[in-house]
N, C-alpha and C positions, 0 to 999 in steps of 0.2 A: 478265573482262568487257571487251568492246570499248569504247574511249573514244568518247563521243558526238561526232558531227561538229563541233558548235559549240564543243567544248573542244579540238579538235585544232589546235594552233598551227602545224602543218605544212601546213595547208590554205591555198589562195590566198585573196585578199581577195574574198569572195563575199557577197551580201546576207544579212544576219541577220534579215530580215523574217519576222514571224509575223502571220498574219491570224487573230485569235481566233475570229471567227464565220464561218470559211470554209465550214463544212459545217453545215447545219441539218436534222437528221432530223425526220420527222413521220409521223403515221399518221392514218387515218380510222377512228375507233372503230366497231366493229361491222361493218366492211366489210373485204374482203380486199385492202386497199390500204395500202401504205406507200411512203415516198419520201424523197428528199434534195434539198435546194436547195443548190447550190454557187455560191459567189461568191468569186473569187480576189482581187478588189479590186486594191490597189496591187501585190500580189505578181505579178499577171499582167504588168504593165509591166516590173517589175524582172527577171523571168525571160526574157521574150520578147525584150527589147531587148539582151540579152547576145549574141545571135546576129544576124549581118548577113544576114537573110533578106528576100526581097521580102514585101510586106504579105500577099499571098495565102497564102504558106507560113506566115507568122507566125500568121495567123488559124486555119489548120488545126491548127497546133501548140497554140494556145491552147485550142481545143476538145478536143484530145486530153488536155490537162492537166485540164480540168474533168471529162472522162469518167472518167479513172482516179481522180480524187479522190472522185467519187461511188461508184465501185465498191469502192475500198479502204475506205471508211468503213463498209461492211457486214461487214468481216472480224471474226470473233470470236476471233482469235488474233493473236500477233505475227508479222508477215510483210509481204508487199508484193503489190500487184496491178499487173501491167504489160500494156501494149498494144504490139503490134508489127505494123506494116503493111509488107509488102514487095510492090512492084509494078513494072510495066514503064513507069510514067510518069515525068515529070521529078522527082518526089519519090520516089526509089527505096526509101527506108526512113524510117519514122517510128517512134520509140520514146518512150514516156512511161511513167513508173511512179510509184506513190505507196505509201508504207508505211502500216501500220495507224494510226500516229500522225500522219499528214498530211504527211510529207516528200515533196515533189514534185521531179521532174527530167524533162528531155526532150532529145532531139536529132533533127534532121531531116537526112537526106543527100539532096542534090540533084544532078542532072545539069544544070549551068548552061546549056550550049548548048540542051538540050532545053527547059528552063524558059523561056529567053529567047524561043525560037521559039513556044512555047505562048502566052505573054503578049503577044507581038506580034500574034498572030492573034485572041486572046481575052483581054482584060484582066481579065475576071471569070470565071475557070474554076471549075467545080464541084470539090468535093473528089475526086470520082472521076476527073476529067480530070487532076488533079494527081498522083494515085497510080497511075492506070491499072488494069490487070488484075493480079491476084495473090492474096495471101491475107492474112487478118487472124488474129492469134493473141492470145489473152488467157491470161495465166499467173498462177496463184496460187502464191506461194512462201512456204512456212511455215518456212524456215530450212534450214541445211545438214543437219540430222538428219531431215528429213521429205521425202517424195517430192513433187515439184512436180505441180500439176494444170494441164494446158494443153489448151485447145480451139482448133482451127484450122478456119477456114471460108474459102471463096472470097469475095473482095470482091464485095459486091452492094449496089446503091443509089448514089444520086448524092451524098449527103453522109455525113459521119461518123456522124451520129445514125442514119441508115438502115442503115449498115453494122453498127453495134453492135446495133441491133434485130434485124437478120437473124441475127447471131451467136447471140443468146439464143433466138431462135425455132427455129433449126435445131440448134445444138450443145447447148443446155441445156434446150430445150423449156420455156422460161420466158417468160411474157408480161411485156414491159416497154414503157413509153412514155418516150421520151428526147427532150429538147430541148437542143441545144448552141448556144452563141453566143460569138463573140469578135470584137471590132472595136476600132478606134482611136476613142477618145472625146476630149472636151475635156480630160479628166484623164489621158490616156494609154491604153494598151491595157487592156482589161477582158475578162474571160472568165467564163462561168458555165454552169450546167447545171440542168435540172430532170429528175429521174428518178423514175418511178413503177414499182413492182413489184406484180404481182398475186400474192398469197399463196394457194396452192391448198389445198384440203382443210381441215385443222385448223391451218394455218399461223398465225404470229403477225403482228400488225400493228404492234407496238411492239418496242423493244429488249428488253422483258421477255417477249416471245413470248406475249402475251395470246391465248388461243384464239379463233378465229372460225369459225363454221359457214358455209362457202362452198357453199351449195346452187347448183346449176347456174343456175337462173333468177335468184335474188337476186344471186349472185356476178357473173354476166354484166352485170346491170343496174348494179350498183355500180361495176364496173370501167369500163363504158362512160361512166357519168356523170362519173367522175373524169377520164378522158382527154379528154372534151369540155370540161370546165372548164379543164384544163391547156392546151388549145389556145388559150385566150383570152390567155395570157401573151404579152407582146410582148418583143422583144429589148431595147427601151429600159428596160422595167421590170426585166428580169433583170439588166441591167448597171448599174443606177442605184445608186451608192454611198449616196445620200441616202435611199433607201427601205429601211427595216429589213426583214430577212428575215421575221420573224413577221408584220409588217403585210402584206407581199406575199402570204404564204401565206393569211392571213385573207381577202384580196381574192378569192383563187381558190376556197377550200374552206370558207368559214365556215358554209355550210349543210350540210356533210357531217360534222359532229362532229369537227372538226379538233383534233388534239393535237400540239403542237410540243414536241420533246424538246430536251435541252441541246445547244447548239451546240458544234462541235469546231473545233480550229485547223488551219490549213494553213501550211506554211512551205517555203522553199527547201531542197531536200534532196539536193544532190549529195553523194555519199559518197566522193569522191576524196580522196587525201592523198599526201604525198610517200612515206610509209612503204609504202603499197600499191604505188605505181608503182616504187619501188626493188625490191620483191619481184618485180615483172614483169620489170624489166630484168635482174635476176640470173639469169633463166632462159635468157638468150641467151648464146651462145658469145662469147669475147673478140673474135674477128674481127668478128662482127656488131656488137658494141658499138662497136668502132673505126669502122666504117662509118657508124654513126648520128651521129657527132660533127659539129658545125658549128663556127662561129667560136669561138675560144678553147678548143678541145678540150672542148666542152660538148655534152651530149645534151639535147635539148629534147623534152618530151612534152606534148601538148595534150589536156586532158580534153574530150571531145566534148559532155559534158553542161553543164559550166559555162563552157566556152570560155576556159579559162585555161591559160597555158603554165607548165610546171614545168622549171626548169633544173638539170641535174645535172653537176657537174664529172666528167669521165671518170675521173679518178684515184680518185674516191670510190666507183666502182661496180666491184665484183669479181664476175666470173661464177661462178655455182654450178653451171653446166652441166658434166656429165661428158664 
């Protein structure tokens, strides 16, 4: 069995933060609607400030973290849910993923001159202006012994929530309503999401898959009512640490037979370690390893997710390449 990341003493000094109530699942009884309320709390600031990104890129990354946290919390097996966006904009790549047990990580790759030019002409660009034209991929990974499921669509929409909604409408034919938010507050960076899913046919509304008869007329009306109520949620409410999640959900859906399920934790989840990176280095020929050396005959590798450097004395790395 692989050693859990938090027990791996070869990992760098990274946040050990856990947000116990990061994900709050809920459903509307007798209606084809279920959802998740995501609030990263202090975890958002701890993760986002590890990277020296402009505020506009940081906000985009924070929304991506909230989105994958919401999607991964619906997994019924051990695995992970990942988001990848590749475009021709200043943010050429954005990756975020979350495991079934709430371990989060991300990185954003930027073209600094292009980003500076965009921000000089438009200090408040949309998510679409940051990533440009390209594609969005959502991947469900059930582990090394199972085939991955991946859906890819063209980027569409001005913000990340619209891009994700477009993905589910076109790739999964699945009705979703998504709100994402991330901003700097008096307490630091905060990130959150509200995601509603429409359960078709005899789908379930709770984790126990309670059957619901979704007739066309009644189902359409229930879904429309839920999404209208969801639109009354403000960014301030979503990101307010002092407003408990059950209380917020009650404000929104108390007239719709709301049932709030047990909250789930979120945590910093970079899975890097010295052992894994040594395995990568050993795949290079000896000449390549020699050229990687910097001062003091040391090889330095940087994890793009946690933004920490690992230092390896060259003498300790022996190539296994034939």
